Each structure stands twice: as C-alpha cells, then as structure tokens.
Kinemage of the C-alpha trace (Angstrom):
@kinemage 1
@onewidth
@group {chain A} dominant
@subgroup {mainchain}
@vectorlist {calphas} color= white
{ca met a 1} P -0.052 0.277 -0.097
{ca ala a 2} L 1.165 3.291 -0.734
{ca val a 3} L 0.244 6.588 0.549
{ca thr a 4} L 1.432 10.303 -0.629
{ca phe a 5} L 0.710 13.466 1.496
{ca thr a 6} L 1.498 17.008 -0.124
{ca arg a 7} L 2.367 20.233 1.482
{ca val a 8} L -1.727 21.107 0.758
{ca gln a 9} L -2.193 18.534 3.078
{ca asn a 10} L 0.602 19.546 6.238
{ca glu a 11} L -1.357 18.491 9.235
{ca lys a 12} L -1.186 14.483 7.995
{ca leu a 13} L 2.337 14.915 6.259
{ca val a 14} L 3.508 16.448 9.810
{ca ala a 15} L 1.889 13.574 11.490
{ca ala a 16} L 3.244 11.108 9.112
{ca gln a 17} L 6.981 12.469 9.663
{ca lys a 18} L 6.775 12.460 13.158
{ca asp a 19} L 5.229 8.910 13.039
{ca met a 20} L 8.411 7.575 11.021
{ca ile a 21} L 10.898 9.216 13.143
{ca gly a 22} L 9.413 7.971 16.028
{ca ser a 23} L 9.015 4.594 14.700
{ca ile a 24} L 12.674 4.446 13.522
{ca ser a 25} L 13.932 5.604 16.927
{ca glu a 26} L 11.959 3.214 18.802
{ca ser a 27} L 13.496 0.477 16.472
{ca ile a 28} L 16.980 1.528 16.402
{ca asn a 29} L 17.161 2.241 20.532
{ca lys a 30} L 15.368 -1.633 20.910
{ca leu a 31} L 18.054 -3.052 18.756
{ca tyr a 32} L 20.790 -1.265 20.667
{ca glu a 33} L 19.698 -2.290 24.076
{ca asn a 34} L 19.719 -5.820 23.241
{ca ala a 35} L 23.170 -5.372 21.543
{ca phe a 36} L 26.566 -6.388 22.733
{ca ala a 37} L 28.104 -5.202 19.784
{ca val a 38} L 27.472 -2.996 16.935
{ca ser a 39} L 29.133 -2.500 13.659
{ca met a 40} L 29.304 0.020 11.157
{ca gln a 41} L 30.304 0.666 7.505
{ca thr a 42} L 29.502 2.879 4.763
{ca ser a 43} L 30.424 2.219 1.188
{ca gly a 44} L 29.365 4.021 -1.855
{ca asp a 45} L 25.588 5.228 -1.310
{ca arg a 46} L 24.659 3.201 1.761
{ca thr a 47} L 25.572 2.593 5.206
{ca val a 48} L 24.984 -0.652 6.982
{ca val a 49} L 24.398 -0.760 10.711
{ca ser a 50} L 24.980 -4.612 12.118
{ca phe a 51} L 23.958 -5.128 15.787
{ca gln a 52} L 24.933 -8.432 17.138
{ca ile a 53} L 22.654 -9.972 19.449
{ca gln a 54} L 23.352 -13.017 22.079
{ca asn a 55} L 19.833 -14.735 22.532
{ca glu a 56} L 19.251 -16.746 26.031
{ca asp a 57} L 20.309 -20.083 24.545
{ca gly a 58} L 23.908 -18.364 24.171
{ca ser a 59} L 23.715 -17.765 20.205
{ca ile a 60} L 24.152 -15.013 18.230
{ca ile a 61} L 22.333 -13.224 15.879
{ca ser a 62} L 23.039 -10.052 13.504
{ca arg a 63} L 20.246 -7.755 12.671
{ca cys a 64} L 21.256 -5.406 9.998
{ca val a 65} L 19.360 -1.512 9.049
{ca asn a 66} L 20.330 -0.047 5.838
{ca phe a 67} L 20.419 3.928 5.054
{ca ser a 68} L 20.926 5.465 2.806
{ca ser a 69} L 24.644 7.687 3.131
{ca thr a 70} L 22.762 10.931 2.640
{ca leu a 71} L 21.040 10.228 6.091
{ca phe a 72} L 24.335 8.557 8.051
{ca thr a 73} L 27.983 7.778 7.122
{ca val a 74} L 30.683 6.362 9.428
{ca lys a 75} L 34.128 7.878 9.251
{ca glu a 76} L 37.130 5.554 9.435
{ca asp a 77} L 39.519 7.120 12.733
C-alpha cells in the first residue's frame, strides 16, 4: 500500500513525519538495548549498521539496518 501526502495536506504530512521518526527511533533504540556489539560501515551510497545480539541460549544473531549515506555516514578513524 502506498500513501502520498503533499504540502497542501500539511497536517497529515507532519503527522506522518512524526510517526516515521518515532517508529525508526524506537526500533533502533531497541536494537541498541539488546546488542552486545555494533558494527557500522559506509560504502558508496549505503551505510550498514549491524547489531550482534546474544540470545538466552547463547546463540548469536545479527540484525542489520541499511541507511542511505545521505542520512548517515561512518568515517573511519
């Protein structure tokens, strides 16, 4: 399903923006809370953030989030 809002519908546009930012922030915060290690890498037009999470049984899982490098870049020190 696709939904489009224009500046004419400013109230809906602003509400959609707040919903998107809140949802993304909440999801990323939850990944950080559960992670024991986080790796970040920017390559070309993409930044990948990998969260290493250890389950209660000791197994390790990885969750990755991809961003456009226009939103977030990682500079190596």
